C-alpha positions as CSV (number, residue, x, y, z in Angstrom):
1,M,134.7,108.7,137.0
2,S,132.8,110.3,139.8
3,E,135.0,113.4,140.0
4,Q,133.6,115.0,136.9
5,S,130.2,113.6,137.0
6,Q,127.4,115.9,136.3
7,R,123.9,116.5,137.8
8,I,120.4,116.1,136.1
9,F,117.6,117.8,137.5
10,H,113.9,117.8,136.7
11,A,112.3,121.2,135.6
12,N,109.6,121.7,133.0
13,S,111.4,119.3,130.9
14,D,111.4,115.6,131.8
15,F,115.1,116.0,132.9
16,E,117.9,118.4,132.3
17,F,121.9,117.9,132.6
18,S,125.1,119.7,131.7
19,S,128.1,118.4,129.9
20,I,131.6,119.6,130.2
21,A,132.7,121.5,126.9
22,C,135.6,120.2,125.0
23,E,138.0,121.2,122.4
24,C,138.9,118.4,119.7
25,E,141.5,118.0,117.3
26,V,142.1,115.0,114.8
27,D,145.6,113.8,114.1
28,V,146.1,112.0,110.8
29,T,148.8,109.5,110.3
30,H,150.0,106.9,107.7
31,P,151.4,103.9,109.6
32,S,151.8,102.3,106.3
33,K,151.2,102.8,102.6
34,G,147.7,103.4,101.6
35,V,146.7,103.1,105.4
36,T,145.2,106.3,107.1
37,K,144.8,106.3,110.7
38,Y,142.8,108.9,112.8
39,T,143.3,109.9,116.4
40,F,141.0,112.2,118.4
41,R,143.0,114.4,120.9
42,L,140.7,115.9,123.7
43,Y,141.0,119.1,125.8
44,P,138.3,119.7,128.5
45,K,137.4,123.3,128.9
46,S,136.1,124.8,132.0
47,D,132.6,126.0,130.1
48,M,129.5,123.8,130.6
49,I,127.0,122.8,128.1
50,Y,123.3,122.5,129.2
51,Y,120.6,120.2,127.7
52,A,117.0,119.3,128.4
53,Y,114.9,116.2,127.3
54,I,111.5,117.6,126.1
55,G,108.8,115.0,125.3
56,G,108.0,115.3,121.6
57,R,111.4,117.2,120.8
58,A,113.9,114.7,122.3
59,L,117.2,116.0,123.6
60,V,117.8,119.5,122.8
61,S,120.6,122.2,123.9
62,K,119.6,125.2,126.0
63,S,121.0,128.0,127.3
64,K,122.2,128.8,131.0
65,D,119.1,130.7,132.0
66,G,116.8,127.8,130.8
67,A,115.9,129.2,127.2
68,V,115.8,126.2,124.7
69,D,117.6,127.0,121.3
70,G,116.3,123.8,119.8
71,R,119.8,122.1,118.8
72,A,118.8,118.5,119.2
73,V,121.8,116.3,120.3
74,L,120.7,112.9,119.3
75,P,119.9,113.8,115.6
76,D,123.3,115.2,115.4
77,L,125.0,112.0,116.5
78,L,122.7,110.0,114.2
79,A,123.6,112.0,111.4
80,I,127.5,111.4,111.4
81,K,128.4,109.3,108.5
82,D,130.7,106.2,108.9
83,G,134.4,107.1,108.9
84,D,133.5,111.1,108.9
85,A,136.2,112.2,111.5
86,K,135.3,115.8,110.7
87,A,132.0,115.3,111.5
88,V,132.8,113.6,115.1
89,E,135.1,116.5,115.5
90,T,132.2,118.9,115.2
91,F,130.0,116.8,117.5
92,I,132.3,117.0,120.2
93,T,133.0,120.7,119.7
94,L,129.3,121.6,120.1
95,H,128.2,118.8,122.7
96,G,131.2,117.6,124.7
97,F,133.0,114.7,124.9
98,F,131.0,111.2,125.5
99,L,133.2,110.4,128.6
100,P,134.9,112.1,131.3
101,L,138.4,113.7,130.6
102,A,141.3,114.4,132.7
103,P,142.0,118.0,132.7
104,N,145.9,118.1,132.2
105,E,146.5,114.5,130.5
106,D,146.9,113.5,127.0
107,N,143.2,112.3,126.3
108,A,143.6,110.7,122.8
109,I,141.6,108.0,121.5
110,D,141.6,105.8,118.4
111,A,139.1,106.8,115.9
112,E,138.2,103.1,115.1
113,L,137.0,102.8,118.8
114,L,134.9,105.8,118.9
115,F,133.3,104.9,115.8
116,G,132.5,101.6,117.4
117,L,131.0,103.4,120.4
118,I,129.0,105.6,118.1
119,N,127.7,102.9,115.9
120,R,126.4,100.8,119.0
121,L,124.3,103.8,120.0
122,K,122.9,104.4,116.4
123,A,122.0,100.6,116.4
124,T,120.0,100.9,119.7
125,V,118.0,103.9,118.4
126,A,117.4,102.5,115.2
127,L,116.1,99.1,116.8
128,M,114.0,100.9,119.1
129,S,112.4,102.7,116.0
130,A,112.3,99.6,114.0
131,L,110.5,98.0,116.7
132,G,108.1,101.0,117.0
133,E,107.0,101.2,113.1
134,P,103.5,100.2,112.4
135,K,104.9,97.5,110.0
136,A,107.7,95.4,111.1
137,D,110.9,95.1,108.9
138,Y,112.1,92.0,110.2
139,K,115.1,92.0,108.2
140,Q,116.3,95.4,109.8
141,I,115.4,94.2,113.2
142,L,117.4,90.9,112.7
143,A,120.5,92.9,111.5
144,L,120.5,95.3,114.3
145,T,119.8,92.8,116.9
146,L,122.9,90.7,115.7
147,Y,125.0,93.7,115.4
148,L,124.3,94.6,119.1
149,L,124.6,90.8,120.2
150,L,127.6,89.6,118.4
151,S,129.9,92.6,117.7
152,P,133.2,92.7,119.4
153,T,133.2,94.8,122.8
154,V,134.6,98.3,122.6
155,T,137.4,99.0,125.1
156,I,138.4,102.6,125.8
157,Q,141.0,103.3,128.4
158,L,141.7,107.0,129.2
159,P,144.3,108.5,131.9
160,N,141.6,109.2,134.4
161,F,139.9,105.8,134.5
162,E,140.6,103.1,136.9
163,S,139.5,100.4,134.6
164,P,138.6,100.7,131.0
165,F,135.3,101.5,129.7
166,L,133.5,98.5,128.2
167,T,130.3,98.4,125.9
168,C,127.8,96.1,126.4
169,D,128.9,92.5,126.4
170,H,126.1,90.0,125.7
171,D,126.1,86.4,127.0
172,I,125.3,85.2,123.3
173,G,128.5,87.3,122.1
174,R,130.8,85.6,124.6
175,V,129.4,82.2,123.6
176,W,129.5,82.7,119.8
177,N,132.8,84.2,119.9
178,G,134.2,81.4,121.7
179,V,135.0,83.3,124.9
180,Y,133.3,80.3,126.6
181,P,134.5,77.0,125.4
182,I,131.9,74.6,124.6
183,N,132.6,70.9,125.3
184,E,131.3,69.2,122.2
185,N,131.2,65.6,123.9
186,I,129.2,66.9,126.7
187,L,127.1,63.9,128.1
188,R,123.3,64.0,127.7
189,S,120.8,62.1,129.6
190,E,118.8,59.4,127.6
191,D,115.6,61.6,128.0
192,V,117.3,64.3,125.7
193,G,117.7,61.9,123.1
194,Y,121.6,61.7,122.7
195,N,122.4,59.1,119.6
196,V,125.6,59.7,117.8
197,D,124.7,57.1,115.0
198,E,121.5,58.6,114.0
199,G,121.1,62.2,115.4
200,Y,120.2,64.4,118.3
201,R,116.8,65.3,120.1
202,I,117.4,68.9,121.2
203,A,115.2,70.8,123.5
204,D,114.3,73.8,121.3
205,S,112.9,77.3,122.5
206,V,111.7,78.4,119.0
207,R,110.1,75.3,117.9
208,P,109.1,73.7,121.0
209,P,109.5,71.3,122.7
210,E,112.3,69.8,120.8
211,T,113.8,69.4,117.4
212,W,115.4,66.3,115.8
213,L,119.0,67.0,114.5
214,P,120.3,64.2,112.3
215,T,124.1,63.3,112.5
216,N,124.7,63.9,108.7
217,E,123.1,67.5,108.8
218,Y,125.1,68.4,111.8
219,S,128.4,66.9,110.1
220,D,127.2,68.6,106.7
221,A,127.2,72.1,108.5
222,V,130.4,71.9,110.9
223,G,132.6,69.4,109.1
224,Y,133.1,65.8,109.1
225,E,137.1,65.4,109.8
226,H,138.0,68.9,110.8
227,L,135.4,71.6,112.8
228,D,134.9,74.5,110.9
229,L,133.0,77.1,112.4
230,S,133.7,80.1,110.1
231,G,130.2,80.4,108.8
232,V,127.1,81.6,110.8
233,K,125.1,78.4,109.9
234,A,128.1,76.2,110.9
235,N,128.5,78.1,114.2
236,A,124.8,78.1,114.9
237,T,124.5,74.5,114.3
238,Y,127.5,73.7,116.4
239,L,125.9,75.6,119.3
240,F,122.5,74.5,118.7
241,K,123.7,70.8,119.5
242,N,126.4,71.6,122.1
243,A,125.7,74.7,124.1
244,V,123.0,72.8,126.3
245,T,123.8,74.8,129.3
246,A,123.4,78.3,128.1
247,Q,121.4,80.8,129.7
248,P,117.6,81.1,128.4
249,Q,118.0,84.2,126.1
250,C,121.4,83.2,124.9
251,R,119.9,79.9,123.8
252,L,116.8,81.6,122.3
253,A,119.5,83.5,120.1
254,I,121.2,80.1,119.3
255,D,117.9,78.2,118.4
256,F,116.9,81.2,116.2
257,L,119.9,81.4,114.2
258,Y,120.1,77.8,113.7
259,H,116.4,77.6,112.2
260,F,116.8,81.0,110.3
261,C,119.9,79.8,108.6
262,K,118.4,76.1,107.8
263,E,114.8,77.5,106.7
264,V,115.1,80.9,105.7
265,G,118.8,81.4,104.3
266,D,122.6,81.2,105.6
267,L,123.6,84.5,106.8
268,K,127.1,86.4,106.3
269,E,126.9,89.7,107.7
270,W,125.2,92.6,109.2
271,N,125.6,96.3,110.2
272,H,124.5,99.0,112.4
273,K,122.4,100.4,109.6
274,G,120.3,97.4,109.4
275,D,121.6,95.7,106.5
276,L,121.6,92.0,106.2
277,V,123.8,89.9,103.6
278,F,123.0,86.5,103.1
279,A,125.9,84.1,102.4
280,N,124.4,82.7,99.1
281,T,121.5,83.9,96.9
282,P,118.9,85.9,99.2
283,P,115.5,84.5,99.4
284,T,112.8,86.4,97.3
285,A,110.4,88.4,99.1
286,A,107.8,85.7,98.8
287,Q,110.3,83.0,100.0
288,F,111.0,85.2,102.8
289,R,107.6,85.5,104.1
290,S,106.9,81.9,103.6
291,A,109.7,80.7,105.5
292,F,109.8,83.3,108.2
293,D,106.6,82.2,110.1
294,E,104.9,83.2,113.3
295,Q,107.2,81.1,115.5
296,L,110.5,82.9,114.1
297,Q,108.7,86.2,114.1
298,S,107.7,85.9,117.8
299,A,111.2,84.6,118.6
300,L,112.9,87.4,117.1
301,L,110.8,90.3,118.5
302,T,111.4,88.5,121.8
303,L,115.0,88.4,121.2
304,S,115.3,91.9,120.1
305,K,113.2,93.6,122.8
306,N,115.2,91.8,125.5
307,T,118.4,92.9,123.6
308,L,117.3,96.5,123.6
309,K,116.5,96.3,127.3
310,T,119.8,94.9,128.3
311,E,121.7,97.3,126.2
312,I,119.9,100.4,127.5
313,E,119.9,99.4,131.2
314,Y,123.9,98.6,131.0
315,N,124.5,102.2,130.0
316,L,122.3,103.6,132.4
317,N,124.9,102.4,135.1
318,G,126.2,105.8,135.1
319,V,122.8,107.3,136.1
320,V,122.1,107.5,139.8
321,P,119.2,108.5,141.3
322,S,118.9,111.0,144.4
323,Y,117.0,113.5,145.9
324,D,118.0,117.2,145.9
325,T,117.0,118.8,149.3
326,E,117.5,122.3,148.1
327,T,114.9,122.3,145.5
328,M,113.0,119.1,147.0
329,T,112.9,117.5,143.7
330,P,114.2,114.3,142.4
331,S,117.6,114.2,140.6
332,W,120.1,112.1,139.0
333,R,123.8,112.2,139.2
334,V,125.2,111.4,135.5
335,E,128.8,110.4,135.3
336,Y,129.4,111.1,131.4
337,L,127.6,112.5,128.4
338,L,127.0,109.0,126.8
339,A,125.0,108.1,130.1
340,G,122.9,111.0,129.3
341,L,122.5,110.1,125.8
342,Y,121.2,106.9,126.7
343,F,118.9,108.1,129.4
344,S,117.2,110.1,126.6
345,V,116.7,106.9,124.7
346,F,115.4,105.2,127.9
347,Y,112.8,108.1,127.9
348,M,111.7,107.6,124.2
349,R,108.3,106.2,123.5
350,P,108.8,103.8,120.4
351,K,104.9,103.2,120.5
352,I,104.3,107.0,120.3
353,E,107.7,108.5,118.7
354,L,110.5,107.1,116.9
355,Y,113.5,108.2,114.4
356,R,113.3,107.9,110.8
357,T,115.9,108.9,108.0
358,C,114.8,111.5,105.6
359,A,114.0,110.1,102.3
360,N,115.5,113.2,100.5
361,P,118.9,111.7,99.4
362,N,120.3,115.2,99.6
363,C,119.4,115.2,103.2
364,R,119.3,111.8,104.9
365,L,119.0,113.3,108.3
366,P,117.2,111.6,111.1
367,F,114.3,112.9,112.5
368,L,111.7,112.5,115.3
369,V,108.2,111.5,114.1
370,K,105.1,110.5,115.7
371,T,104.2,106.5,115.2
372,T,100.8,107.9,113.9
373,S,102.5,109.7,111.0
374,S,103.1,106.4,109.1
375,K,103.5,108.3,105.7
376,Q,105.8,111.0,106.8
377,K,109.0,110.5,104.8
378,Y,110.5,113.9,105.2
379,C,112.2,115.6,107.9
380,Q,110.9,119.2,107.1
381,P,108.6,120.7,104.2
382,A,111.8,122.1,102.3
383,C,112.8,118.4,101.8
384,A,109.2,117.1,100.8
385,N,109.0,120.0,98.3
386,A,112.4,119.4,96.8
387,M,111.5,115.8,96.4
388,A,108.1,116.6,94.6
389,Q,110.2,119.2,92.3
390,R,112.6,116.6,91.5
391,N,110.0,114.0,90.7
392,H,108.0,116.4,88.5
393,R,111.0,117.1,86.5
394,R,111.5,113.4,86.2
395,K,108.1,112.8,84.8
396,L,108.4,116.0,82.2
397,K,111.6,114.5,81.0
398,A,110.2,110.9,80.5
399,M,107.2,112.5,78.9
400,Q,109.3,114.6,76.5
401,A,111.3,111.5,75.4
402,E,108.2,109.7,74.8
403,N,107.2,112.5,72.4
404,E,110.4,112.9,70.5
405,P,110.3,111.5,66.9
406,D,112.3,108.1,66.3
407,P,115.6,109.4,64.6
408,T,115.5,105.9,62.6
409,F,112.5,107.2,60.6
């Protein structure tokens, strides 16, 4: 990827960088009845697109002479709706492609893979913002953390790549998805408390120092005669007992999921938007507050912060520091636009600024806001005014309905 690497320079902004412009076309095919497949075809141009990261304004576009035109890159990406191929095409036309492209090759990429790449960045920004909110939304933080930890790795191969580009692959993801086989009959020393007739005394990082796992509870979760790990609770219980050699952060995730599914509620699925779905009837707000105690809160915050750290640092592998001898200033070499985007996330200050989604249902665009502005719900005054007018009309309509005579009299 080094032949098309770009250079980032310090200036009046925190950093600047350039991206190669790109034309984009969307091919639509129907491989079978009722199935639509989108493929992006990418053609790099000779033009360059210039950007600067400015604290408080995030990553914005600028002209070659340095004038900032105010086009924010990350909000444009965050605003792309799921499955909206046209929006992705528009983003690439405006900002270039995320990875380096071969100039005279068929640079084609399946839309599903590209959306997977985009969604990981969305989830990373959303998790950083959620952790920076004055009041923690633990369900959202958990959903985003699990999405980053357990989603399958996205693999992208383009003609000029010596090896495929891979998204971050966390240890717990490999263990959870069975890439690392676990020996269920692993020998345990007496001090660990292995007793197949009664239960297992398990070293526990969430509720230290240890937790007693009865044999019948284990069998109820994973199956008696045939092992069934299709559910989250089953997999978490199985790994809680057997993955005794997992790395500390991997073990923390296992211990947390075991206790959460047992004490709060069994999980079914989660996504990059921060939605959390329970396998059965979800706990009420009061039940959640009662069960999700300080130990579980602390474990989740530790897990989510370490997940965020791993995700960002992995994607900074394409950013290499150097020193510019002509300008006598620090600089960085960035191999692709995606690395530049993650570099801008790296510069975010979650205790000072974060991204929120505009509360206007006709807008829903992400916007950067100071954490001290805890009540700011709209991206601009126009959206706030529109919602105020809508609420006013709703109140008037309700009042009119109350004052209308009852037709039954």
